[in-house]
N, C-alpha and C positions, 0 to 999 in steps of 0.2 A: 666194671660197668661198660657197656657197649657204646660206641660212637653212633649217634643217630644221624644218618645221611638222608637229606631230602633230595630226591632225583627230580629235576625239572625237565619237562619235555612238552612238545606240541608247539604252542605259540602261533601268532598271526604271521604265517610265512607260507610261501608256496611249497616249502619243504616240510610242512607240518607232518604229513604221514610218514616221511622218512625218519623224522625225529622219533616218532612213536616206536618204529621198528628198532632203531638204535638203542633207545632207552630200555625197552623190554629185554633186549639182549644183555645189556649191562646189568640190569637189576637181577637177572638170573645168574650172572657171574659173580656178583658181590658175595664175599664170605660172610654168611649169616652168623657164624660163631663169633665174629669180631665186630660186626656192624648190624644195627637195626636200619631198615630201609623204609622210608616214607615216600611213596610216589606222589608227585605233584604234576598233574596234567593241566596244562594251560590251554584252554579252548581257544578257538579262533576269534572269539569275542573278548578274550582277555580274562575271563573268569577262571579261577583256579579250583581244582577239585582234587580230592584224595579218596582212596578206598581200596580195599583188597582186590577188587575185580580188575583194577588197573594193571596188575601184574601179568595178566593172561592176554596174549595178543589176539586170541580168538574172539574175545569180548568186544573188540573194536569194530567188528563187522556191523554191529547195531549200536552206533554211538549214542543216539538218544536214550536207549534203554540203559546203556552202561552208565551214562551220566546221572540218570534218575536213581541209580543204585549207589551213587557216590555222594560225598559231602562237599559243599562249597566252603572254601577256606580263604584265609588271608594270613599274613605274617605280621607279628607285633614285636617291636623292640621294647624290652623291659630291663629292669635292674639286673636280672640274671643272664640276659643274652637275647636270643631271638626265639619266639615261640610260634608254632603253627596254631592258628585260632579258627575254631569251627564257627562259621557265620550262621548256620542254621540251627544251632543248639537252642532248645527252648528252656523254659523255666525249670522243668523237671528232668532235663536231659543229663545223662551221665558222661557226656563227651567232655573231656578236659583238654585244655591247651597242652600241646606237646612241645617240649624243648628240642630245638634243632641245633646240632653241633656243626654241621657242615652241609653246604649246598653242592650238588653235582649237576650242573647244567648240561643236558644232552640235547641241544637245540641246534637247528640248522637254518641259516638264511637270515634275511633282513628282519628287523624288529625283535631280534633276540641274539643271534650269534655275533652280530655286528657291534657289540659292546653294550647293547641295551640291557641285557639281563645282568651283565657284570656291574653296570651302574646301579641297578636296583639292589643287588646284593651288597655292593659297597655302601650304599645309602643305609641299608639295614645294619651294616657292621657284621655281616655273617660271612665267615670264612667260606671260600668256594674253590672248586677245582677248575683249572683252565686259565685262559688268557685274561689279563686285566682289560680295562676299558680301552686304553690306547692301542694295545697290540691287537685286540679283537677288531677294533674299527679299521685299523690299517690293513689287517689281513682280509677283511671283507671287501674293501674297496680296491679293485684290481689296478686302477690307475695310480692311486697313492702307493700301493704295494710296489709297483714298478719304480716309482720315484725314489722310495726308500732304498730299494736294492741298487738302483743306479748310483745313488750317493755313496753307497758302501762298496762300490766297485764290483757288484755281483751281476751275473749275466741275465739279461732280459731282452725280449724283442722290442723294437721301437713301436710306437703306437700313435694314433690320433684319437683324442677324446673330445666329445661334444655333447651338448645338452639337447634334449628332445625339442624344446621350444626353439632353439637356434636352428635345428634342422628343418623345422616346419616353416620358419620365416626366411631362411637363407640356404635352402637345400643345395642349389647348384655350387655355391662356393665351398660347402663342406664336401660335396662329392669330388670337386676338383682337388681339394686338399688331400683327400684320401688317395686319389689316383696318383697325385704327384709324390706324396711322401711314403705311401705304402705299396701301391700297385696291386695287381691281381696275380694269383688268388690271395684272398685275405679272409680273416675271421672277424665277424661282428658279434659282440657280446655285451650284455648289461654289466656294469662295473661292480655291482654288489649282490650278485646271486651266485649260488653254488648249484651242484647237481646237474650241471650243463643246461640249466633252464634258460631258454631264450637265445641260445648260441647257434649261429649258422656259418657255414663255409660259403664264400661267394667267389665264383670262378670268373665272372665278368660283370660289367656295369649293369647289364640287364637284370641281374639278380640282387643288386645292391639295395634298392629301395624296399623291396619286400623284407629283406633280412633286417634292415634298420627298423622298419615298422614293427616287426616281431619283437625286437629287443626293447623298443620304446614302450610296448605294452606291459613290460615288466619293470622298467626302471627309467629314471629321468636322465641319468648320465650313461652314455654309450661309448664303447671303445672299439676301434678298428685296428687290427694288427696284421702283420704279414703272416700268411699261412706257410708253414713248413711242409713242402710237398713230399720230400723223402723223410717221412716222420716215423718215429717210434715214441710212444708215450711211456714214460717211466715214472713210477711213484715211490716215495720213501717217507717213512714216518719218523718223527723225533719225539722223544719222551724226556721230561725233566723241566728245568728252568734255565734262565740265562746264565746262571753260575755253573751248572753241571747238567749237560744233556747228552743223550745217546741216540744214534740213528739206527733204524732197523735195516734189515735186508731190503733190497729193491724188488719191485714187482713190475711186470709189464701187463697191463690190462688188454683184453682182446676187444676190438671194435667191430661192429657190424656195418659201420659206415665210415666216412672220411674223418669224422670226429667222434669222440666218445660221448654218446648221448645219454639222456635220462633213462631211456628204455634199456640201453646196455647196462647201466648201473643198477637199476632197480626192478626192471620188468623182464629180465632174461632175454633182451633183444627183441621184446615184443611177443614172445611166446607165452602161452598160458601154462606155466610150469608150477602152478600152485602158489601158496602164500610166499610173498617176498621175504628174503632173508637180508635185505638191505645190501650194502656194499660187500658183505661176506659172500653173496651169491654170484657176484660178477665173475665172468671167465677171466682168468689171469694165469700168468706163469710166475711162480715164486720158488726160488729167487729168479729174477729176470736173467735172461741169457746175455750176460755182459762179461767182459774181461774183468779180472780182479782190479786192474788199474781204473777202469771206467766206473766200476761199482764203488770203489774207494773214493773216487773223485766226487760222485754224486752224494755219498753219505757225508763226506766232509763238507760239501757245499750246503747240505741240508742243515747241519749244525750251525754253520755260519749265518744262514738265513734266519734260523730260529733265534739266534742271539741278536742279530741286527734288529729284529722286531721286538726284542725283550719278551718273547713268548713264554708261556708256562703251560704245563699239562701235557697233553698228547696232541700232535698235529699231523697232518699228511701234506707233503709238498709234491705237487705234480709238475713234471718236467717234460719239455719237448726236446727230443734228441734228433738233430739233423744228421741223418746217416751219410749224407753226401760229404759233409765237412767234419763229422764226428764231434759236433759242438752241442753242448747242453745249455738250454735256456730254462730258467725258472718260469713256469707258467702261472701258477697260483698256489696259495697256501689255504688249507682248510683247517681253521683253528679249532673246530670241533668236527672231526671227520666222520663220515658215515660209518656206522658200526664201530666207531672209535679206533678204526684201523687195527683191531685186535688180531686179525688174521696175519698181519705183517709181524706182530710181536710174537705170536705163537710160532711163526716160521723162524724167529730169531731166538727161540728157546726161552720165551717168557710167557707163562700162562696168563690168560685173561685175568684171572683172580689176582695173581701177583702184580699184574700191571696196574690194576685198580688200587692195590695197596700202595704202590709208588705214587700214584696220583694223589692219594689222601695225604701221604707224608709231605709231598711237595706243597700242597695247599696249606697245611698247618705250619710249614716252615715259613711261607710268605706271611701268614697271619702273625706269627711270633715276631718276624722282622718288623712288621708294621706297628706292632705294639710299642716298639722302641722309638718310633718317630714322633715328632711334636706336631700336633694339629691345632693346638690352641695356644694363645699367649695370655697370661694373667695380667690384666691391666684394670685400672679404675676409670677408663675413658668415659664410660656412661655417667659417672658421678658428676661430670662437669658439663653435661649436655643440657641446654635449655633452649627451647624453640621460641620462647617469648611471645609477644603479641603479634608478631609478623609471621608466625608459623615456621615452616621449614626454612624459608629464605632468611629468616632472622635468627637461625640457630647459631649459638655460640659454644665454642669448645675451649 
């Protein structure tokens, strides 16, 4: 009997469209001889849909038509496990609830990758691929991520973080703090977005206010950090869990500007090159042109970061390499990376289909381990509770 995998994608995020690309790529790579695949598209209004037409990327060109051809659904916990339930089935409909064995979230950004979808799946009791609530939330918040790595003795750049409201009411003091602690040039970024959304390089004070206001339009908490001027960006993926993980070969993405932009990642640097292939279409050198010692250093560091966060599944960690000092700094972790970083694993001699097999095995391993944990305590405490005439305040135990 095949394992039925529900692939979740979309969601209310500025990276909604990127998620669709990543998910369609993954669904095409899943071994259909071993698994049944149920697509679960989460629209920007939070409504969930399923349907065969969700497998074809071309159908997303006309989203209203696509959704009209799909079924609205939800998920129900029952005695057997978790079932996909058709909301629109009528009295004489033949649509039956479908039992789901495993969830595969392929979502990017806030309101999903940040631990939100992990929490939903935990609440359902449905095994799932990827990071748990805590590691997902830490990975999404760039400021907390830096704090966790600092506490573990891992290399990150210093930063100043502040809230949008504080900037509006105390702008000059924040600017003065940034100038004193960071200096120019610097990078301004929202703390909880990926895909380079809302990120700007600031060369002097005259550019600072515009960059901060851009970041504020996407997030409430903003981060300023020193820009590495003699920079190479290096990425590395990690696969597994905190007990046993492996790092991929490293890559060096090509930039069209001073920082790797959303256009670089997903729109071919702004050129009209046809349908996007997500992160798989980004110009890059794999393996990166690094010495064996530097490559080994980054791969080892990647596993240490992965374990420090207690991560699971497949992630991509992005690094800043200061070529002047030959120092590597961890920039951010993508707990559900674009295209699931499959191109890095294929370059490490692991086919995408086989990578997904490992993700499934890791997810079920976590589920088995959690079955052995105690989440309830059998007591008769309620048998002695009485509110009495005084209501809750007069309760006696």
